[in-house]
N, C-alpha and C positions, 0 to 999 in steps of 0.2 A: 266190336261195335264202337261207335263214336259216343263217348260220354259227354253229357251236357254239363260241363264244369262251370259253376256259378261263381266260385271264389277259390283262390289258391295262394298259399304262401309256404314258407318253409315248415310250418307247424300244422296247418289246417288245410283241408280239402273239402269243399262243399259241392255236392252233385245233385242235380235234378233227376232222381231215380225214376225210370219208367215203370209203369204198372206192369206186373207180370214177372218182374225180376226179384228174386229173394235178396234180402239185405246181406245175408251170409250163407255159406254153403249149407245145404240141407239134404235130406234123403233123396230128393228128386234128381240130384246130379246136375241141375241147371246152373249155368254160369251166374255167379253172384255179383253183387255190387262191389264187395270187398275184392274179389278176384279181378274184376274189370278195372278197379281203381289201381290195384297193384301193377297190372299190366300197363296201364296208361302211364304211371309214374316211371316204371322201368324203361319204357320206350322213350318217353319225353326227355328224361335226363340221362339216358344211356347208362343206367346203374347196373353193375355186375351183381350177381347173387340175388338173394331175396330182398324184397322191398317191404318196409314196415307200413301197415295200414291198420289203424285202430278204430274199431267200430264202437262208438261211445253211446249210440242209441240206434234204433232201427225203425223201419216202417214195415207193415205187413206186406206180403207179396203183392196183393191186388191193389195196393195204395201207391199213388205216385207222389213225387215232390221232394222237398229239401231233405237231404241227409248230410249230417256233419261227420266227417272222418278226421282222425288224428294222424299226422305223419311222423310223430315221434312218441315214444313211451311217456315222456314227461308231459306232453300235450294231452295224451289220452287220459292220464291220471287226473290232471287239473280239470279237463272238460267233464270227465265222469263225475267229479265232485260237484261241479255246477249243476249237473242234471239231478244228482241225489239231493242237493239242497234246494231244488226248485227255482234256481236262478236263471234258467234258460226259458225264454218265451217262445212258444210255438203257436202258430195260427194256421188253421185248416179251412179249406173250402169243402162244402159237402152239399149234395142234393139228396133229399130224403123223400120217401113216399109219405104223402100226407104232410103234416107239419104241426108245430106247437101252436097253442092258442095265443100265448104271450109273444110279444115281439123280441123280448130279450129276457135273460135271467141266468140263474146258476143252478145246476143239478148236482146233488151230492148223493152218492150211492155207495153201497158195499158190494164189491164184486168178488167172485170166486172162480178160479180157473180149474177145469178138469184137465190135467196134464195128459191123460190117456187119450182124450178126444181132441185136445187143443181147442176147446170151446169154453168161453167164460159166460157167466150168468150173473144177473143182479139178484141179490138176496131180498126176500120179502121183509117187511117191517117186523121185527121181533124174532126173525130167524137167526140162529146163532151158528157160527162156523169159525173155527180157529184159523182157517186159511183165508178168511175174507180180508180184503184190503179196501180202504176208502178211496173213492174216485170222485174227482171234482172237475167240472167243465163249465165255463161260461159260454153262453150262446147268444147269437144275435141274428134275427131274420133279415136277409138282404133282398129277397124277392119271393113272391108267392105266385104259383101257377095253379090251375084247376086241380091237379092231382099230386103236386109235389111242391117242395119249398127249398129255396137256396139259403144255406146257413153259413155263418162264420162261427167257428168253434175255437175256443182257447182253453185247452186242457191245462189244469193246474197240477195234475198228477200224471204219471206215466204207466198206467196199468195195461196188462195184455188185452188187446182188442177193446180198450176202454170206450172209445167213441162209438164203435159199432154196437157194443152192448147197451150203452146208456141210451142211444137212440132207438134201437130195436125194442128194448124193454118198455118203451113209451109208445109203441105202436107206429113208429116211423123209421123203418129200416133204411139204411143207405141204399140208394138205387144201385141195383146189380149185386147186392150182398145177399145171395141166396142162402149162405150159411146161417145168416141171422134173420131169415124170413122175407127177403125181398121177392117180389113176384117174378122178375125176369133177370136174365144175365146181361152183362156188358162185355165187350171185347176190347182188349188192349191192341196197340199197334202190332205186336208180335203174334196176335191171334189168340193169346191166352186170356184168362179172365181178368177183369178189373172191376173196381167199385168206384162210385162217384165220390171219392174222398181223395183230396189232394193237399199235401203239406205245403202251404203257400209261403210261409215265412218262418225264419228262425232268427232269434237274437241271442247272442252269447257274449261273454267277455273273452277277449283274446287270451290264450293261455300264458303268454309271455309279456305282452305289452300292456295288459290291463286296460285295453281299449274296447269299447262296445262295438260289436260287429253285427250288422243286420243284413241278411241275405234273403232275397225273394225269388221264387220260381214261378214263371208264368204257367197257366194251365196248359196241358199238352194237347196235341191235335186229336187225341182219342177221347177228350173230355166231352161228356154228353151235354146237349142243350145249348142255351144261349150264353154260357159263361166263358166261352173261348176268348172273348175280348174283355174279360172282367178287369176293372180298374185295379190299381195298386191297393194293397191292404191299408186301411186307415190306421193311424197310430192308436195305441192303447189309451 
């Protein structure tokens, strides 16, 4: 397949991941983003042997958008530290069923993941769990329609299925996300499932040059509704 490469140098590779592709190999046996990136680099630079590709964060399989990969182990280590320290800015586009009353705000929740089912949930107030982790996201309404809402989401933490759970638990699941209560399914370009969640932009510090890098991915052709010509993300 032809990868949509958004940024590339000797240390970093940023790709616009299509919905339906896993970030890394899983039990499905489907071609992963890491495998595709390794093949791309091997062919582009005629490299013999194995090619290093470090996955420093990931997107859920039905989510599209920006994924940052490391081309060296040193870059992987430094980029991973930025993610752990919360110094990487991520901006998502989403269309949800229903919508929030407020036009903007911040949601803070405690989430717990069931590793057997790979489903996360929001804990009720006063509910205790040693496995719970705090999840924070800033949101802003971009457009409202009769039965749905367009949102800009800026997660300040990186929990499993965080955005999907924080929205669904408030009665506004992401369009197409039947795992978390959406009414209907969406289809990706490859015929697989997708949800109306797109990683629109990432900002990070280059691992060797200490330079700020910002990369943005346009919404793909299988994006539902009127946001296919969505303007560039506004600055924070």
